[in-house]
C-alpha positions as CSV (number, residue, x, y, z in Angstrom):
1,M,-82.8,-107.2,97.1
2,S,-83.1,-106.7,100.9
3,N,-81.4,-104.1,102.7
4,S,-79.5,-106.6,104.6
5,Q,-78.1,-107.8,101.3
6,T,-77.1,-104.3,99.9
7,L,-75.5,-103.6,103.3
8,S,-73.5,-106.5,102.7
9,Q,-72.5,-105.8,99.0
10,D,-71.7,-102.2,99.9
11,Q,-69.5,-102.8,103.0
12,P,-66.2,-104.3,102.7
13,D,-65.4,-107.5,104.2
14,Q,-63.1,-106.7,107.5
15,S,-62.2,-110.1,107.6
16,R,-60.1,-110.1,104.0
17,T,-58.8,-106.6,103.9
18,A,-58.1,-105.9,107.4
19,P,-55.8,-108.3,108.9
20,S,-56.2,-108.6,112.7
21,A,-53.7,-106.9,115.6
22,A,-52.7,-110.3,116.2
23,T,-51.4,-111.6,113.2
24,T,-49.7,-108.5,112.2
25,T,-47.8,-107.3,115.3
26,P,-45.5,-110.8,114.9
27,E,-44.9,-110.5,111.2
28,R,-44.2,-106.8,111.5
29,V,-41.5,-107.4,114.4
30,R,-40.4,-110.4,112.5
31,R,-39.8,-108.0,109.4
32,R,-38.2,-105.1,111.9
33,R,-35.5,-107.9,113.2
34,R,-34.5,-109.2,109.8
35,H,-33.9,-105.7,108.3
36,T,-32.3,-104.1,111.3
37,P,-28.6,-103.4,110.7
38,S,-26.0,-104.7,112.9
39,T,-24.1,-102.2,115.5
40,P,-20.5,-102.1,115.6
41,R,-20.5,-103.8,119.0
42,S,-22.2,-106.7,117.7
43,R,-19.8,-107.1,114.6
44,L,-16.7,-106.8,117.4
45,A,-18.3,-109.5,119.3
46,N,-18.6,-111.7,116.3
47,V,-15.3,-111.0,115.0
48,A,-13.9,-111.8,118.6
49,L,-15.3,-115.2,118.9
50,L,-14.3,-116.2,115.3
51,L,-10.6,-115.3,116.8
52,A,-11.4,-117.0,119.6
53,G,-12.4,-120.4,117.8
54,C,-9.2,-120.0,115.6
55,A,-6.8,-119.7,118.5
56,G,-8.4,-122.5,120.6
57,S,-8.2,-124.7,117.2
58,L,-4.3,-123.9,116.9
59,V,-3.4,-124.4,120.4
60,L,-5.0,-127.9,120.3
61,A,-3.5,-128.7,117.5
62,F,-0.1,-127.8,118.5
63,I,-0.7,-129.7,121.7
64,G,-1.5,-132.4,119.8
65,F,2.1,-132.3,117.4
66,N,3.9,-131.7,120.7
67,I,2.5,-135.2,121.8
68,Y,3.0,-137.0,118.4
69,V,6.6,-135.5,118.2
70,Q,7.5,-136.7,121.8
71,V,5.9,-140.3,121.1
72,A,7.8,-140.8,118.0
73,E,11.1,-139.6,119.6
74,G,10.8,-141.7,122.2
75,L,10.1,-144.8,119.8
76,N,12.9,-144.1,117.2
77,P,15.3,-141.2,118.4
78,S,15.7,-138.6,115.6
79,G,19.3,-138.5,113.9
80,R,20.5,-141.8,115.6
81,V,20.9,-145.0,113.7
82,F,20.8,-148.4,115.0
83,V,21.0,-151.9,114.5
84,E,19.4,-155.1,115.8
85,V,21.8,-157.5,117.7
86,D,20.0,-160.6,119.2
87,G,16.9,-158.8,118.9
88,Q,17.9,-155.6,120.8
89,K,18.5,-152.2,119.3
90,V,22.4,-151.3,119.2
91,Y,22.6,-147.6,118.4
92,L,25.6,-146.6,116.4
93,E,27.7,-143.9,118.4
94,Q,30.7,-142.2,116.9
95,P,33.3,-141.9,119.8
96,T,35.0,-138.6,119.7
97,A,38.7,-139.4,121.8
98,V,41.3,-140.2,119.3
99,V,43.6,-143.1,120.0
100,T,47.3,-144.2,119.0
101,P,48.3,-147.3,118.0
102,P,51.3,-148.9,119.8
103,V,54.3,-148.2,118.6
104,G,55.5,-151.0,116.1
105,A,51.8,-152.7,116.1
106,S,51.9,-152.4,112.3
107,G,51.2,-155.9,111.6
108,A,49.4,-158.9,113.2
109,A,51.4,-160.7,116.3
110,P,53.3,-163.8,115.3
111,A,52.3,-167.2,115.5
112,A,53.7,-169.3,118.5
113,D,56.0,-172.1,117.3
114,P,55.0,-175.4,118.1
115,T,58.4,-176.9,117.8
116,N,59.7,-174.8,120.7
117,T,59.4,-176.4,124.0
118,D,61.1,-173.9,126.0
119,T,58.9,-172.6,129.0
120,A,60.9,-169.6,129.8
121,T,62.8,-166.8,128.0
122,D,64.5,-163.9,128.4
123,E,62.8,-162.0,125.5
124,A,60.1,-160.0,126.1
125,A,56.7,-161.0,124.8
126,P,55.7,-159.4,121.5
127,A,53.1,-156.5,122.0
128,D,49.5,-157.4,121.7
129,A,48.6,-155.5,118.4
130,T,44.9,-154.9,119.7
131,A,45.6,-153.9,122.9
132,P,44.6,-150.2,124.1
133,P,47.1,-147.6,123.0
134,D,49.2,-145.9,125.9
135,P,49.8,-142.7,125.1
136,A,53.0,-143.1,127.4
137,T,54.3,-145.4,124.7
138,I,54.3,-142.5,122.1
139,E,56.0,-140.0,124.9
140,S,58.9,-142.4,124.9
141,G,59.0,-144.6,121.8
142,G,61.9,-142.8,119.9
143,A,61.8,-141.6,116.3
144,A,59.1,-144.1,115.5
145,G,56.8,-142.4,118.5
146,E,57.6,-138.7,117.6
147,K,56.5,-139.4,113.9
148,Q,53.0,-141.0,115.1
149,Q,52.7,-137.9,117.7
150,A,53.3,-135.3,114.9
151,A,50.7,-137.4,112.7
152,R,47.9,-137.6,115.5
153,S,45.0,-135.2,115.3
154,T,43.6,-134.3,118.6
155,V,40.0,-134.4,117.1
156,P,38.5,-137.2,114.9
157,L,38.2,-136.6,111.2
158,P,36.2,-138.2,108.6
159,P,37.9,-140.7,106.2
160,V,38.4,-139.2,102.7
161,H,40.4,-141.6,100.8
162,L,41.1,-145.6,101.0
163,E,43.8,-147.5,99.6
164,I,44.4,-151.4,99.8
165,P,47.6,-152.0,97.8
166,A,47.0,-155.9,97.8
167,I,44.1,-155.2,95.4
168,D,45.0,-152.3,93.8
169,V,41.9,-150.2,95.5
170,D,42.7,-146.5,95.4
171,V,39.8,-144.3,95.7
172,S,38.2,-141.4,97.4
173,V,35.3,-141.9,100.3
174,M,31.9,-140.4,100.6
175,L,29.1,-140.8,102.8
176,A,26.8,-143.8,102.6
177,D,24.1,-146.4,104.1
178,N,22.5,-149.3,102.6
179,D,20.0,-147.4,100.4
180,N,22.4,-144.9,99.3
181,L,25.4,-146.1,97.9
182,P,28.1,-144.4,95.7
183,R,27.1,-144.5,92.2
184,H,30.7,-144.0,91.1
185,K,34.0,-145.7,92.4
186,F,34.0,-144.4,95.4
187,A,33.9,-146.2,98.9
188,G,31.0,-145.5,101.3
189,W,31.8,-144.4,104.8
190,F,28.7,-146.1,106.4
191,F,26.7,-143.1,108.2
192,K,27.3,-142.9,112.0
193,S,30.0,-145.5,112.0
194,A,33.0,-144.7,113.5
195,F,35.8,-142.2,112.6
196,P,39.4,-143.4,111.9
197,A,41.7,-143.6,114.7
198,T,38.4,-143.6,117.2
199,A,37.7,-146.7,119.5
200,G,34.9,-148.0,117.4
201,N,33.7,-149.6,114.0
202,M,34.8,-147.9,110.8
203,V,32.3,-149.5,108.3
204,L,33.3,-148.9,104.5
205,L,31.0,-150.0,102.0
206,G,31.9,-151.0,98.2
207,H,30.3,-152.4,94.9
208,L,31.4,-155.8,93.8
209,D,30.4,-155.1,90.1
210,G,29.1,-153.0,87.8
211,N,30.4,-149.1,87.0
212,A,31.0,-148.6,90.4
213,A,32.7,-151.6,91.7
214,I,35.8,-151.2,93.8
215,F,35.7,-154.3,96.0
216,G,35.7,-156.9,93.1
217,R,38.9,-158.7,94.6
218,L,38.0,-158.5,98.2
219,N,38.0,-161.7,98.7
220,E,41.5,-161.8,97.9
221,L,42.9,-160.3,100.9
222,Q,44.6,-162.5,103.6
223,P,45.4,-161.6,107.3
224,G,48.3,-159.4,107.4
225,D,47.1,-157.2,104.6
226,E,46.8,-153.3,105.0
227,I,44.3,-151.0,104.7
228,R,45.2,-147.2,104.5
229,V,42.2,-144.8,105.3
230,S,43.2,-141.1,105.1
231,T,42.1,-138.3,106.5
232,Q,43.0,-134.2,106.0
233,D,46.0,-134.8,108.0
234,S,47.0,-138.3,108.5
235,I,47.1,-141.8,107.1
236,H,45.6,-144.6,109.3
237,V,46.8,-147.8,108.8
238,Y,44.6,-151.0,109.5
239,V,45.8,-154.4,109.5
240,I,43.4,-157.5,108.2
241,D,42.3,-160.2,111.1
242,E,39.7,-162.0,109.6
243,S,36.8,-162.2,106.6
244,W,33.6,-164.3,106.7
245,T,30.3,-164.5,105.0
246,V,27.2,-163.6,106.1
247,D,23.5,-163.3,105.0
248,D,22.5,-160.3,103.4
249,T,19.8,-159.4,106.3
250,E,22.7,-159.6,109.0
251,V,23.4,-156.1,110.5
252,S,25.5,-157.2,113.5
253,V,28.7,-156.6,111.7
254,L,27.8,-152.7,111.8
255,A,27.3,-152.7,115.5
256,P,30.0,-150.5,117.5
257,T,32.9,-152.0,118.8
258,S,35.2,-151.2,121.9
259,D,38.5,-151.4,120.1
260,P,39.5,-149.3,116.6
261,V,38.8,-151.6,114.0
262,V,37.9,-151.2,110.3
263,T,35.0,-153.3,108.6
264,L,35.0,-153.6,104.7
265,I,31.8,-155.0,103.4
266,T,30.4,-156.0,99.7
267,C,28.2,-158.0,98.0
268,A,28.6,-161.9,97.6
269,G,26.9,-165.3,96.8
270,D,24.2,-165.7,94.2
271,W,22.2,-163.0,92.2
272,N,18.9,-162.4,92.8
273,P,17.3,-161.1,89.6
274,Y,13.6,-160.4,91.5
275,E,15.3,-158.2,94.4
276,H,18.4,-157.0,92.0
277,S,20.7,-158.1,95.1
278,Y,23.2,-160.6,95.9
279,N,22.0,-163.0,99.0
280,K,25.1,-162.9,101.2
281,R,27.7,-160.1,102.3
282,L,31.5,-160.5,102.3
283,V,33.1,-158.8,105.6
284,V,36.4,-158.0,106.3
285,R,37.9,-156.7,109.7
286,G,41.3,-155.6,110.5
287,H,42.6,-153.5,113.7
288,Y,43.9,-150.3,113.7
289,A,48.2,-150.6,113.8
290,A,50.0,-147.3,112.6
291,V,49.4,-143.6,111.7
292,E,51.6,-141.8,109.4
293,P,51.5,-138.3,108.5
294,L,49.9,-137.5,105.4
295,S,52.8,-137.0,102.3
296,D,51.9,-134.3,99.7
297,G,49.3,-135.4,97.1
298,A,48.1,-138.4,99.3
299,G,44.7,-138.5,100.5
300,S,43.3,-136.4,97.7
C-alpha cells in the first residue's frame, strides 16, 4: 500500500466531518432565533395589536348594525301599525283628545217625512248626531249636560267591557290583532285602534263560532241599536248606522276616521277548510252618541 493511500486512510475526511462555516452560520442563526424567548415588550405589542383588531371589528359591526336599523326603521317604523288603502300605507293613530257627544244625540237622526210638503217650519232642525261635539253644549245643557260632564274623562282610557243588549253580548275586552284573537269569550280591541270617546275608529273583533264565539248574532243588529263600551270610569254609547260584508283580505275598515266611531268585525261567508277561515268579514259601524257615569258593578 502506498503512502498516499495510507495517509488518506489515516486522516479524516474534512468534507464529511467538519461542515463549512458557510453552512453552519445560517443554521446556528436560525436555531438561535427559534429558541430566543420573547421579551415583555414584544408580548405587549402583540396584545395591543390583538385588542386593536377586536376594537376595530366591534366598531365596524356597530356601524353596520346602526345602518341596518335606520334602513329598517325607515321602511317600516317600529311600534306603528298600518293598513293599505288604495295602495297607500295608512298608519293607525290613537287620538289623545277626548270628545263629548252632543246632548240628546243618543239615536240616529230621524228620517224626513215624504208626505210633508211644507217648505218652512218654526221648529228647529234636529241635531246631527254625527256632528263634532261642542264643549259649550255641555256647559249649558242642563241636567243632561251635567251628567255627561261628570262622566267625561279628561284622558282616553282603554275599553274594558262591551255590551250589545239587542243580541245579548256582555263580555270583557282585551287587546288583540288579526293574528292574536281572544281564545275565550272576550272582545278583542284591535291594537293601535282608537280609544273610546276619541275622534277615531275603535275596532272590536269577535269570533263568529266556536268556544270563544261572541258575535254569532252580529248579523241581527239594525241601525239604531246601541253598543255600550265601558272604561274604568264611564260608559260610552255608540249607535249603529250601517253594516256590510267585505272580503277577508279587506283591511280598509281598520283605517282611522275623523269622527268618533266604533267598528265591530266578525267572520262571514263560506268556511275554507284548507285555510281554517271564512272568506268574508261582517262589518258593523256606529257613531258616538252618549256618555254615562259608570254605575256600581258595571264594566267589570
